[in-house]
MARGU-836822 format. One record per residue (C-alpha): x, z negated, y; residue in three letters. Coordinates in pm, whole numbers, plus 32768, in hexadecimal, padded with zeros to 4 digits. Each point is the difference from the previous one (the first is absolute). Layout:
// MARGU-836822
XZYALA ...
END
This chain:
// MARGU-836822
7F4C7450817BUNK 7F30810D7F59UNK 80A781547FD1UNK 7F5280F280EFUNK 803281217F0EUNK 7F477F517EE7UNK 7EE97FA880F2UNK 7FD281698074UNK 804C80B77EBBUNK 7EFA7F367F46UNK 7EF480D180ABUNK 80DD8112808CUNK 7F03811A7FE4UNK 7EDF7F4980A4UNK 80B57F308108UNK 801881168102UNK 7EFE80A980DAUNK 7F8A80CB7ED6UNK 80227FEC7E87UNK 812180DB7F8AUNK 7F7580417EA5UNK 7F0C81247FEBUNK 7EBD7FD87F3EUNK 8040813D7F33UNK 811680F37FA1UNK 7F8B80E78116UNK 80997F0380EEUNK 815980777F90UNK 7FCD815680A3UNK 80807F9E8157UNK 81607FBB7F7CUNK 7FF181047EEDUNK 80AD811A80C3UNK 811E7F188064UNK 80367F877E9CUNK 7FE0815D7F6CUNK 8101808380F7UNK 80F57EF57F8AUNK 7FC0805B7E95UNK 802881768040UNK 813E7FE280CEUNK 80B67ECD7F7FUNK 7F997FAF7E99UNK 80D2807D7EDCUNK 7F47810F7F3EUNK 80327F507EB2UNK 7EB37F527FB9UNK 80AA7F0A7F11UNK 80CB7F4D810AUNK 7FDD7E868018UNK 7F597F9C8148UNK 7FD17EA78098UNK 7F357FD1813EUNK 80307EAC80A4UNK 7EF57F8380EFUNK 7F0E81057F77UNK 7ECC7F62809DUNK 7EB780777F72UNK 80A581297F54UNK 7FBA812C80E0UNK 8157809A7FC4UNK 80097F977E93UNK 7EB480AB7FC4UNK 8084814A8087UNK 814E7FDF7F4BUNK 7F497FDD7EB5UNK 7F0D8114805EUNK 813680DD8028UNK 80497FAD7E90UNK 81307F238029UNK 80017F3F7EB9UNK 80C77EC48047UNK 7F807F5A813CUNK 7FDF7E8D8049UNK 7F827F698145UNK 802F7E91805AUNK 7F697F37811BUNK 7FFC7E8E8053UNK 7E9F8000808FUNK 7EF67FAB7F00UNK 7EF9809180E8UNK 80B281508009UNK 803D800E7E89UNK 7E967FA67FB8UNK 7F9D811680F0UNK 80D680F77F3EUNK 7F5D7F977EBAUNK 7EA5801E8099UNK 805781618070UNK 807980597EA2UNK 8171802C8056UNK 80D37FBC7ECBUNK 815D7F6A7FDBUNK 7FE57F13812AUNK 80667E967FC0UNK 80027EBC80C6UNK 81687F948033UNK 80E77F9B8119UNK 80D181348048UNK 81487F3F8005UNK 7FAD7F6E7EAAUNK 7FA481597F81UNK 815580858064UNK 80B87ED87F69UNK 7F4F80437EB5UNK 806381718007UNK 8134806E7F3EUNK 8139808980A5UNK 8006817C8035UNK 7EA4802B7F6DUNK 7F3180AC8111UNK 8000816A806EUNK 7F277FC68132UNK 7FAF7ECA80CAUNK 7EEE800E810AUNK 7FD07F0A811EUNK 7EF2807D80EDUNK 7FC57F168129UNK 80C77EED7F53UNK 815E7FC68087UNK 7F897F9F815CUNK 7F677EC37F6BUNK 81577F627FBDUNK 81007F5380DAUNK 815780A28020UNK 809E7F167F02UNK 7EE1802C7F0AUNK 800681798024UNK 817780147FC5UNK 7FD37F447EB8UNK 7ED280D37FA5UNK 80BC81478033UNK 81197F7C7F24UNK 7EF57FD87EF2UNK 7F8681628044UNK 816280797FC1UNK 80227F397EBEUNK 7EC1807E7F5AUNK 8022816F8066UNK 80B180FD7F24UNK 812980BE808CUNK 7F6C812C80B0UNK 7EB37F4C801FUNK 7F327FFA813BUNK 7F4C7F0980E3UNK 7EE0806980E3UNK 7FA17F19811EUNK 7F12800E8129UNK 80247F108124UNK 7FC67FC38178UNK 80D780CA80EDUNK 80AE7F3B8110UNK 8052814780B7UNK 7E9580618032UNK 7F627FBE8153UNK 7ED77F6F7F43UNK 80C27F667EE0UNK 7FA47EA7807CUNK 7E9780357F96UNK 807C80117E98UNK 81177EFE801CUNK 7F157EFC8094UNK 7EBB807C7F66UNK 80327F207ED1UNK 80677E95802CUNK 80CF80127EC0UNK 80DF81168088UNK 81607F808042UNK 80B981438055UNK 7FF481628084UNK 810C81057FBEUNK 80A881398085UNK 80AD81107F39UNK 814A7F57804DUNK 7FA17E9B7FAAUNK 7F5B805E7EB7UNK 813680C87FA0UNK 80D87ED0804DUNK 7F467F187F15UNK 7FEC80F47EDAUNK 81628088801BUNK 80897E9D8016UNK 7F677FBE7EA8UNK 80B681277F63UNK 7F05811E801CUNK 809D81518043UNK 7EFC80C080C9UNK 7EED7F9880F3UNK 7F1C810080A9UNK 7EDA7FB480E6UNK 7ED880DC8060UNK 7EDC7FFB80F1UNK 7EAE7F847F8CUNK 7F63812480B6UNK 7E9E80867FBFUNK 7FE080A97EADUNK 7F32813F800AUNK 7ECE7FF87F1EUNK 7EEF808F80E0UNK 7FB3807D815DUNK 80187EAD80AEUNK 81507FB37F60UNK 80878155806FUNK 7F9B7FAF8166UNK 80A17EA77FE7UNK 814480957F7BUNK 8001810C810EUNK 7FD27EFC8111UNK 810C7F217F68UNK 810281197FEEUNK 7FBA80AA814DUNK 7F7A7EEC80E0UNK 80307E987F93UNK 815F800A7F6EUNK 809280CE8122UNK 7F607F0880F1UNK 809F7ED97F4BUNK 815280AD8006UNK 7FDC804D8173UNK 7FC47E90804BUNK 81387FA27F3DUNK 80CF810580B6UNK 7F887F79814FUNK 80567E9B7F99UNK 814C80387F4EUNK 807981598069UNK 7FF080957EA4UNK 7F617FED7EA9UNK 805880587E99UNK 7F3D813D7FB2UNK 7FB17F7B7EA2UNK 7F847EAA8070UNK 7ED27F7B7F41UNK 7EEC7F9480F1UNK 7EC87FD07F2BUNK 7F787E9B7FEBUNK 806F7FEC7E94UNK 810280C77F40UNK 805C80537E99UNK 81597FBF7F6FUNK 809380937EC1UNK 81277F427F6DUNK 80DE80727EE0UNK 80E37F2F7F24UNK 
END
């Protein structure tokens, strides 16, 4: 029986309702504020750190990382279509390679920062447990992992969890802590993927999220369960920072 992943990943960018790869660098702008916020708030300041991004796609984050003058970045992706798209867009240091193979070929304790944006949800529980063990092996002590994934706690998280046939999992702050801490990591913190302010419309979106949408979500949870953690993450996706 043919592996469904191989079948879909072969033309991953063009199989959906629209092609994921932009025709020019300007197409990176929509995710630029999100990526820049991660760089500003969670990247080490030392521009010489060694960075590996697994499942880098067509290089939108890698482009901005290198634009921020980080000197040692490598992005790997198993989709030839995505890697060719990155090359066409002029993004450097992106290679075609299965991400598991890329980790296995990486030396112990050799990375300062490992990035997995919209990646870990594509694995089964058993596969992900093994993958996170590899994350631990290749990361230096004190190093950091940055992930972004579907939120099982969000009222609309299902649109992300089931929006891609290759998604196997969704997570909550608790479940993602379980899997990383069980592999030996010492600290796991999760944050909302809330609107990032970069203009008038984004300010309005953030205002509505803080003062209308999120309180409404919490109210529904209180009605259903009688209470709610005041720090619960309710955005459709969330960011997690893991330290070794």
